[in-house]
Each structure stands twice: as C-alpha cells, then as structure tokens.
Steps between C-alpha positions, in 0.01 A plus 500: 500500500746787430781312665419180312480682166833667573667170568527556885374152575631485860331830588178367330508189705534691823196718412302182411586350840390819676175509293421139595505588860219751440270276288217336693233358255318335793434842643482730199333394175706748299811316598415207280617701202820608685564131565466406137733783388749409783488135373552612138795728575665239727486253216656763273788543739530121559422541862380206698133525566374535860330176598229712662414644159483157339282355780270809489454497127444125488209535728304667217613293206230339299499287190519722196162400374342607837682831477364559146148420607534729816635786293239457216213482752596783731745747336270743317760645268554154349132434476435821330783446250362160416153639459608793279732292282238222470232756396731639227572150369133412501408804298723383215408133518133511562282359223778440249477206258869457530766675715860449618627571851880531529560474871854585618581354840166304495585301809216267589246701283290613790427847352426368152270232638305748712450724194369215286278366770338836545453534125348155478244582772394800288482291188786711355793266488690498176403223259861369463790621700871470428716542809878543463631450854849632568658376830832339578329248740375206288278381788331837520425489129318165543306632795404810294375287215283283729359800685402667168364184351284454809312817409347324204641720232609338170868531543832476310780534754857555401779446757795738484723379788738795500565838648347772295837638386593149371203460273628362166428612153272200470311609811449847354390344166235313694379835654490673163305211337250464785121585446390857565440693713830452670490602865821511710494476882798531729427521869807546724718350230694753289694651793698172508665584169860603541736680268740274311865472593576737214252754640214431243159594646298179500177681595510729200599208281208296621250778448640569149449135408152507651416807299618329180252222576221756480305432812160663541556581865759476769418469873779548757495490874818597687614640836541879483852546633853536371734212583656436159802700404524752782800491740467302831423799728220624274378140458494456878300827541250407223445155623459618857227747397326236295503222761431738783169591321420137451572414862286790627218379284536148639500643851150640463341184350248309701712182538678336784849611618632167384359552154628851479850390570472206257392747229800717582732206485372444147716801395817384671640347185441822305667715762805269515515495116470881462747617770665184640645354178874588478547422123272731307485248212322252725208736582159386380247747640576800274180705533457833305266790557181510288630807318798290371268221375284757326807657338628149385158422347480830315857452369399150373206642308212457745246763623400468867125531547277589803337197653116512515382629838269195517808270514474547877143454607555525875761687701711304749601734777738571644677466161438765240455477120597799280400499138759708309481563121770246427480247798328397821692544825422299803636584840463600858517824695603707198776259386460319174596132540383331173413619153280345235574615145282441193654579159412460132712542188574866440319501164179356651 
C-alpha cells in the first residue's frame, strides 16, 4: 500500500505477486479477506487477475437476492440494526391518525413493510400513512409501494426516483407539506452522498434541507468506519479493521462453510470500491464514523437521543449491542461495526 500510494506501481505489483503466493483460502479461512484485498489492489493497479482467483470466487457467487436473504437471516449485526431501527420507527408511527414516512434509499421497502405489519398485528398501525420513497431505482420504488400496500395500511405513496442529493425543490416542498408527524428513515443510504465537484458537502446540505422541513424524528443506520475523505493508506487500514471484524463474526456463525464464504463475497464490491477504485471521484461506499454523523446532525440543528433499551428485546450473541447516550453501537469482539442514530429537532 505504501508503494502504491507513493506511485511505485512496479514495486507494488511485485509485492502483490509475492502475497498471492502466500494466500490459500482453501486451507485458511482468514485468507478470504486477503484474497478480496489482493483482488481490489490488483484492479487498482490494472493488473490482470489470476484465473485461480476468478474460479475460486465464482464458486461462491449467488444471486444478489439470495445473498441479501442469507445476510439478513444469519448476520446478527444486520438483524439487530433492523430491529432497533424498526422499533424506533414504530414508536413514532404507532396509533397515529395520520403520519408521513420519508424513506431515503427505500429499496424494496422491506423494513418499512415489516414495521407496519408488526404494528397492524398489535392494532396500532397509523390510520393513514403517507410514504415518500426516495430511490434512484424506479423498479425498487414500485416494489416498495406494493410491499407497503400489502400490509393493509391506507397509503398515499409518492415516488421520488432520484438520489437523495438530487431531490428537487418540488420534492422538498412535498416533504414540507406532508401530514405530521414526519418521520425520516435512512438505512445504509446517506454514506453514498459525495461532495460536489466544487467541494460542497452534500451530506450537510441534505441534513440542512431536512431540518428546514421540520421532521419530528430522524433514524439513521450506517456502518461505523471512516472511508470518506481520508487518504488511501488510512482508508485501507480503516476498511481492513472493519471488514476483518465482520469476517471474524461470520466465521463463528453456525452456517455451512459455503454459506460463510458466500456471505463474505457479499462484501467484495465494497472492498473493491473503497480501496480498489483508482479515480476517487468514482467511489460510492463512503462510510463515516458514528461520531461524524452525530456531529453533522448537531450542526444541522438536530439533537441525538438515546434509544429506548426495549428497542432490543433479545440479545443476539456473538454480536454485542451498546446503548450510548447518543446512539446504539452494534459490533463484535469489541469492534463497533454499525451504528443506529435517533435524533429530534434541537428545540424539541
């Protein structure tokens, strides 16, 4: 990494070749992470990929929907994040005559539908719900609308087929005029926002516009690591520590070896994006530490709140949950992997 960062590409390639001779994922489970980073750095250097690597990795490829189901069903940090975020959303939607849910990066609407289904079973679903779904994938927005309608809630669904930073003045007018309470949910979405070409901070801009819309509560879920503006060597170190914790957690799960490797392969795209993308402007996975998100929220006029302890009814070892005064950290073996943040307007 030092040679690559210093522009000594030839030396870096020789180190990579030597490293590849030491990697044996068939024999050592830890070597799967080395293989993914070797692949990412080789891509960055424009080096031809070893056919052995391609064949090995293809053995564990699954359709993306299968990988999502596998991760959601077996990776406890994701399950816990969904439970905690869902409980916080439910607290602010339950029993309301009307309510609005602004969901940024709504995807297929799985989390939202799960929350509403659970509320309906308790007889606590909102009387009429407005959902403003923000997602660049038009197909996902249609899936989300169908999934939420299937819960039986009386629904007004508004499609916003754009990235969050490209929301128009008309989109924000829609948010401001929406029925109250206004609840904003963003799960694994805001770290995709990049600075503009002129250097403007799109994350702060988005949170400032959100604050102007006067939401009643904001719920964020984000990876707890720094891959945004830091230089390549530090980004490499931060991402290695983050994914090493994730992979060690996967290694102790009660699943087959094939499923463990498939789950690890789920993160291949993120590793390649974070350390293997040569042009920094093309990077997409720009995670930030929880402390940075908390600072951004405070600067925008929000007050982070403690999450109710009952938002997690049952522990899910070997993952841990730590309730801090301003966030919930979820991780493994002392390393925070994800953070759920619950904030209200500072005047509230």
